[in-house]
C-alpha positions as CSV (number, residue, x, y, z in Angstrom):
1,M,62.8,-26.2,-4.2
2,E,59.6,-24.8,-5.7
3,S,59.5,-23.8,-9.3
4,P,58.4,-20.2,-10.1
5,E,55.5,-21.7,-12.1
6,T,54.2,-23.5,-9.0
7,S,54.6,-20.5,-6.8
8,S,52.7,-18.3,-9.4
9,R,49.9,-20.9,-9.5
10,R,49.6,-20.9,-5.7
11,S,49.5,-17.1,-5.6
12,D,46.8,-17.0,-8.3
13,N,44.8,-19.6,-6.3
14,H,45.1,-17.5,-3.1
15,L,43.9,-14.4,-5.1
16,K,40.9,-16.4,-6.5
17,L,40.1,-17.7,-3.1
18,G,40.2,-14.2,-1.6
19,A,38.1,-12.8,-4.4
20,N,35.5,-15.6,-3.9
21,I,35.3,-15.0,-0.2
22,V,34.8,-11.2,-0.8
23,L,32.1,-12.0,-3.4
24,C,30.3,-14.4,-1.1
25,L,30.3,-11.8,1.7
26,V,28.8,-9.2,-0.6
27,I,26.1,-11.7,-1.8
28,L,25.4,-12.7,1.9
29,F,25.1,-9.0,2.8
30,L,22.7,-8.3,-0.1
31,V,20.5,-11.3,0.6
32,S,20.3,-10.5,4.4
33,Y,19.4,-6.9,3.5
34,G,16.7,-8.1,1.1
35,I,15.3,-10.5,3.7
36,K,15.2,-7.7,6.3
37,R,13.5,-5.3,3.9
38,V,10.8,-7.8,3.0
39,A,10.3,-8.7,6.7
40,E,9.8,-5.0,7.6
41,A,7.5,-4.2,4.7
42,P,3.7,-4.2,5.4
43,D,3.2,-6.0,2.1
44,V,4.4,-6.2,-1.4
45,V,2.6,-3.0,-2.3
46,G,4.5,-1.3,0.6
47,L,7.8,-2.4,-0.9
48,L,7.0,-0.7,-4.3
49,E,4.7,2.2,-3.4
50,Q,6.2,4.4,-0.7
51,S,4.3,7.7,-1.1
52,V,0.7,8.8,-0.5
53,V,-0.4,11.3,-3.2
54,P,-4.0,12.3,-3.4
55,G,-5.6,12.0,-6.9
56,P,-6.8,15.0,-8.8
57,R,-10.5,14.1,-8.3
58,V,-10.2,14.4,-4.5
59,A,-9.3,18.1,-4.8
60,T,-12.5,18.8,-6.9
61,I,-14.8,17.5,-4.2
62,G,-13.3,19.5,-1.3
63,D,-14.7,18.6,2.0
64,Q,-17.7,16.8,0.5
65,L,-16.3,13.3,1.3
66,E,-14.8,12.8,4.8
67,L,-13.2,9.8,6.5
68,V,-14.9,10.1,9.8
69,D,-13.4,7.0,11.5
70,Y,-11.3,4.0,10.7
71,R,-9.8,0.9,12.3
72,L,-7.4,-1.7,11.1
73,D,-7.2,-5.2,12.7
74,L,-4.1,-7.1,11.8
75,H,-4.2,-10.8,12.2
76,Q,-0.7,-12.3,11.8
77,I,-2.0,-15.8,11.8
78,G,-3.5,-16.3,8.3
79,N,-2.2,-12.9,7.1
80,R,-5.7,-11.3,7.3
81,V,-6.3,-7.6,7.6
82,Q,-9.7,-6.2,8.4
83,A,-10.5,-2.5,7.9
84,V,-13.6,-0.6,9.1
85,F,-14.0,2.8,7.5
86,T,-16.8,5.3,8.2
87,V,-17.2,7.7,5.4
88,A,-19.5,10.8,5.3
89,N,-20.7,12.3,2.1
90,N,-21.7,15.9,3.0
91,G,-22.5,16.9,-0.6
92,D,-25.6,16.8,-2.8
93,R,-24.2,14.2,-5.2
94,Q,-23.5,10.5,-4.5
95,L,-19.8,9.5,-5.0
96,R,-18.4,6.2,-6.1
97,D,-15.5,4.0,-5.1
98,P,-13.5,6.1,-2.6
99,A,-9.8,4.9,-2.4
100,I,-8.2,5.1,1.1
101,D,-4.5,4.9,1.7
102,C,-3.3,3.9,5.2
103,E,0.2,4.6,6.2
104,L,1.6,1.9,8.5
105,F,4.1,2.7,11.3
106,D,5.9,0.6,13.9
107,R,5.7,1.4,17.6
108,F,8.7,3.7,17.3
109,G,7.0,5.8,14.7
110,E,9.0,4.6,11.7
111,R,7.0,4.4,8.5
112,R,6.6,0.8,7.3
113,G,4.7,1.3,4.1
114,V,1.2,2.1,2.6
115,D,-1.8,-0.1,2.2
116,R,-4.6,0.9,-0.3
117,W,-8.2,0.1,0.2
118,V,-11.0,0.8,-2.3
119,I,-14.7,0.8,-1.2
120,Y,-16.3,-0.5,-4.3
121,D,-19.7,1.1,-3.6
122,T,-21.7,4.3,-4.0
123,V,-21.7,6.6,-1.0
124,P,-25.1,8.3,-1.0
125,A,-25.4,12.1,-0.8
126,R,-25.9,13.5,2.7
127,S,-25.1,10.3,4.5
128,E,-22.6,8.6,6.7
129,E,-21.9,4.9,6.0
130,S,-19.6,2.3,7.5
131,Y,-17.8,-0.3,5.4
132,V,-16.1,-3.4,6.6
133,L,-13.4,-4.7,4.2
134,E,-11.1,-7.7,4.5
135,K,-8.2,-9.0,2.5
136,Q,-5.4,-11.5,2.8
137,S,-2.1,-9.6,2.9
138,Y,1.2,-10.0,4.6
139,V,1.7,-7.4,7.3
140,S,5.0,-7.1,9.2
141,P,4.7,-7.9,12.9
142,L,6.5,-4.6,13.5
143,V,3.4,-2.6,12.4
144,D,1.4,-1.2,15.3
145,P,-2.3,-0.8,14.4
146,A,-2.6,2.1,16.9
147,T,-0.2,4.2,14.8
148,V,-1.9,3.7,11.4
149,T,-3.1,6.9,9.7
150,C,-5.6,6.8,6.8
151,R,-7.0,9.3,4.4
152,I,-9.1,9.4,1.3
153,V,-6.8,9.8,-1.7
154,D,-9.1,9.2,-4.7
155,I,-12.6,8.6,-5.9
156,H,-14.0,7.2,-9.1
157,G,-16.2,10.2,-9.5
158,P,-19.8,11.2,-9.0
159,A,-22.3,8.5,-9.6
160,R,-24.4,9.6,-12.5
161,P,-28.1,9.0,-12.3
162,L,-29.7,7.2,-15.2
163,V,-31.6,9.8,-17.2
164,V,-34.1,8.8,-19.8
165,H,-34.9,11.5,-22.3
166,E,-38.2,11.5,-24.0
167,Q,-38.7,13.4,-27.1
168,N,-42.1,14.7,-28.0
169,R,-42.8,14.8,-31.7
170,H,-45.6,17.1,-32.8
171,H,-46.7,16.8,-36.3
172,H,-48.5,19.8,-37.8
């Protein structure tokens, strides 16, 4: 016959085993969810930054700076992304460093994240320029390049021309 102490220990061991199994299942679920989330993200930035909000300087230039055309080429092998942006500056002042956010979607239209590109250059006044940018970045194989939408979300500001002031000194 089993002593009450032995029976109590077995019952405690069964409870501990059950609790460990439940804990392992919860951990397994969380790990698999995390792996799925990372696999579906376009990149690390897409995991952290989920909204596209234009900067305050974009509102001040109105339609002066326009994203005329864009194309993203995603290369899964080597994790390379190439972007071609055509930007028109319709204003009288040159503008510097336009930032472009591209929202990435899968073939079902589900949003997969945001990728930011900055053209570190001056866009001359009254011109249309094309820029080819490339970076190494993980992009989910679920992202469909045909469904990417891009827009200008920020600029560094007007490029200021260098002005040299001469002061004439007249002595009487």
